[in-house]
N, C-alpha and C positions, 0 to 999 in steps of 0.2 A: 178880582185883580189877578193878573198872571204872575206866578212865582217863577223866577228864573232858575234854570237847572243848576245843580252844583257844578263847580268848575272842573271836577274830575270826570264828568261824563263826557262821552265822545262828542256829543253835539256842542259841548262848550268849547271845544278846541277850534282854533282858526283853521279854515279851509277844510273842515270836516275830518281832519286827521285824528287818529287815535292817540291817546296819551303815551308818554314814555317813549316816544320815537318809534311806535309800532306802525305797521303798514296801514294803508287806507282802510276805511270802513267796509271794504268789500268782504272782509272776514268778520267772524263773530268777535264779541267783546274780548279783548286781550289776545286775540289769536292773529297769526299772520294771514296774509291774503290767500285766496283760494289758488294762487299760482303754484303753491307747494303744499304737500301733505302736512298733516299735523306734526308739529315739532321737528320738521325737516327743513334743511336750508333751501333757499330758493336757488334757481339756476345760477345765480351770480356767486354762490358760495358764501352765504351769510354765516355768522357765528364762527368764522374761522375754519369751516369745514371745506374740504375739496369739492370741486364741482362734480356733477353726476357723471362726468366722463370716466371716473374711476370707481371701483367697487367701494362699499362702505369701509372706511378706515384706510383706504389706499390713496396714494397720490394720483393726481391727474397728470396728463401729458405736459401741462405747464404749471407745475407745482410752485406756488408762491413762496414756499418755505425752503426752496433750494434743494428739494429732494429729487431723486432721479426719476426717469420716465417709468411708465407702468411695466417696462421690461424687468425692473427689479425694485419693487416698492419696499421701503423700510428694511432694506438689507436682506430681503427674502430672495430665493432663486426666481428666475424668470418663469412666467406662466407656461413656458413650453414644457416644463417638467411637471410630473405629478406631485401632489401635495406631499411634502416631506422628503422628496427625492432630489438629488443634485441636478443642477441645470446642465444643458448640453455642453456648456463651456467648462464644466467641472467645478462648480461652486464649492467652497469650503475645502478645497484640496482633494475632492473625490473625483474618480474617473467618470467618464461619460457613460450615461445609462444605455449601453449597447445591449445589455441582457434583459431578462424579464423584470417586471416591476419588483423593486426591492432587492434585486441582485446586481452585483458589480459587473461591469462590462469586461471585455477581454483584456483591458489594460489595467485591471485592478492591482495585480502584483507589481506592475511597473510603477504605479502611483506610490507604492510603499518602498520602492527601491529594490524589489526582488525581480529575479529573472523568471520567465515562464517555466512552470514545472517545479518551482521551489515551494517549500512550506515556510511557515512564518519564521522558523529559526535560521533560515538561509540554507538548510540542507536539502539537496534535491529529493524530490518525491520518489518513492519506490518504483523501480523499473525504468527510471529516466536517465540514470548515470551509471556507467560501468564500474568506475572506481567506488562509488558510494554503495552499490549493490554488493560487490565483492567484499568490501570492508565490513558491511553490516552482517553478511552471512558468516564471515570468518570470526567476527567478534561474538556473534550469537553461538556458533559452534564451540568456541573456546570456553566462553562463560558457562554454557550449559554443561559441558563435560567436567569442568572444574568444580562446579557447584553441585554436581550429582555424580561424583566420581565413584562412590561406593557401589551403587547398583551396576554401573557400567564396568567397573573393575572386577567385581565378583562374577558377572556374566562372562566377561572376557577370559578370566582365569579358568572357569569351568569348561567352556567350550574350547579354549586353547589347549587345555590339558587333554581333553578327549581327542582332539585332532592330532596332537603330538603322539599320543599313544598309538593311534591307528596308523600314522605314517611310519613310526618306528617299527611297528609290527609288520607293515608292508615291506619295508626295507629288509628286515630280518628274514621274512618269508622268501623274498626274491633271492637273497644271498644264499639261503639254505637250498633253494632249488638249483642254484648254479654249482654247488659243491660237487655233486656226482659227475657232472660234465667236465668240470675242471680236473678232477682226479683221473678221468678217462683220458683227457688230453695229455696227461703226463708232463713231460718236460717242455712241451710246446708252450710258447708264450702267448699264442693266439687263443682267444676264447671263441668257441663256436658261436656263429650268429644266432642260431636257435636258442642257445642258452641266454644270450643277451636279451633277445626278444622276450623270453620267459620272465627274466628279471624285471624288465620294464613293464610288462603286462601286469605282474603282481603288484608292483609299486603304484602303477596307474589305477589299478582297482582299489587299492587302499585309499588313494586320493579321492576317488569317487565316493567312498564310504564317508568321507568327511563333509561332503556337500550338504546332506540333511542337517547336520549340526551347524554348519555355517549359515544355512537358511534360517534356522531357529534363532541363532544369534542375531542375524540381521533384522529379523522380524521383531525381536525384542527391543532392539535399538530403535526401530521405527516407532513402536508403541511408546517408548520412553520419550522420543522426540515430540510426538504428538501431545503427550501429557505436559511436557515443558512448554510447548507453544500455548497451551490453554492456561498456563499459570500455575501448574501443579509440580509436584516432585515425584518421580517414579520410584517404585519399590524394587527390591531385588527380583521378586517374582515377575513383575511386569517387564523387567529388562531381560528376562530369560526367554520369553516367547511372546509373539505378537499375533495379530489377526491372520486367519488362514488365507484370506484373499491377498494379503501382502506376500505370503509364501508362494502362492500360485503366480502372482505377478513377477516375483523375482525369478521363478523357474522359467516363465515365458521370456522374460528379458534375457536371461542367461542362455537359453536355447537359441534365440535369434542372434545374439552376439556371437555365440560359439560357431554357428553355421557361417556367419559372415566372416569370421577370422579364417575359417577353412577355405573360403573363396578368395585366396590371395590377399588376406589381411585387411585391405582397404575397406571392403564392405563391412567387416566387423567393427572397424574403427568408426565408421559412419553410424552404424547401429548403436554403438556405445554412447555416442554423443546425442543422437536423436532420442534415445530412450532413458536418458539419465534422470528424468523427472517422473518416470512411470511409478516408482515405488512411493514417493510422496503423494502422488495423485491417488494411488490405491489406499494409502492410509487415510486420505480425506473422504473415502467412501466409494471410489470408482471401482468398477469390476476390472479384472486383468486386461481385457481387450480395450475397454474404455480408457483405462489408465495409459496404455500404450499409445492410443490415438491422441489423448490429451497432451502427453509428453511431446509427441511429434509436432503437434500444432504449436505448443509453447516454444519449443526450440526453433522452429521455423520462423516465428515472429520475433525471436530474440537470438538470432543465429550467432552474431559476433560475441555477445555476452556469454552465451552457452559454450562456445568453443573455448573461450578464455577460462571459464569455470572448470571445464573438463581438464584443461592443461594444469590448472592449479591442483586439482585432485590427483593428477598423475604425478606431479612433482612431490606432493606430500606423501603419496604412497611409496614412491621410490626412496625418499629419505627415511620413512618409517621402516621400510624393509631392511635397512642396514642395521637397525637397532631392534633386538629381539623384544625388549620390554615394550617398545612403542607399538608393536603390532597389535597388542591388546586394545590400545586406544584408537587404532586406525579405523576399524569398522564403525564404531559409534561416531567418531568425528566426521567421517565422510557422510554418514547418514544425516547428521545434524547440519552439515554444510549444504547438502542437497536440499534439505528442508528449508533452510534459510534462503537459498537462491530461488526455490519454487515459490515461496511466499512473496519475495521481493518482485519477481517477474510477474506475479499476479496482482501487483500494485497494492500489496498489504504490508504494513509496518511490522517489524519483528519486536516482540516484547523482550523486556529484560528478564532473563531467567530468574526464578524465585531463589532466594537465598535460604540457607538452613538456619 
């Protein structure tokens, strides 16, 4: 006698269909038909999954759940952009990827409300704005001088006293040389020309004797400025004398400028402007001739800013010359200001001088 199969076997279902609403017996027991891989939806999109037109987990072009087209599935940027990068239209408020992978495009600053050449704080980057560069250099020079006034003041007093003694001696020597000629002249009010020339020659010679001490003072200020830029605080000994290449550079710049002033003044004025950054360049390691070349190139590329900076130095020097005590602070302040402008025009930020 033939025993009928259990009702749950596939052959017991009408029409040969598998139980539980599964596909036809073209597939194995309990499995979908061979039209789709194991546990994957068929082309019609069974089990609530999208059709094969989209990637796994992405919506298709005709998403039944009201999602957007494959250009932006599930709120992700369009496939035109690399994984994790903003789309060309600027998804999530980011700029378009005009730069390399992972880098912002040229409109990055504009996307955050900044102008080109500005840093995040809204302050123009170094070397991009005349007022910002001048203000930063003046602030750096003032703070550096005030926070390190002891070494600068002591060095200034020492070299200032030496120069004063030499000049007074030159004046006294010149006047003493004039006395015999004046006695010979008798009651005449006119002083012989030769006597006057002798006086000026002696006084000028005394002035030349102060040049080495001025160079030592300047080189010490340069060394101190470099230490302050590196975050340190100079000592009195460091403020008294600096590197020998700085002294040679100062001599070279002074000689070029002096010859220029002898040639109807204008060439000397041009030389003073073009070579105003030679000493900071020498302090950074350049040889005297390389420092002169670097200064010329830097001023040429920033001519307007350099001219204004030179005018600022001239005004400060004129005002300081009216006050005897301020002359002591003049040389270090000018050196610090030149250092500040040199760093800014080389696109480097100025540090806040260390406090005591």
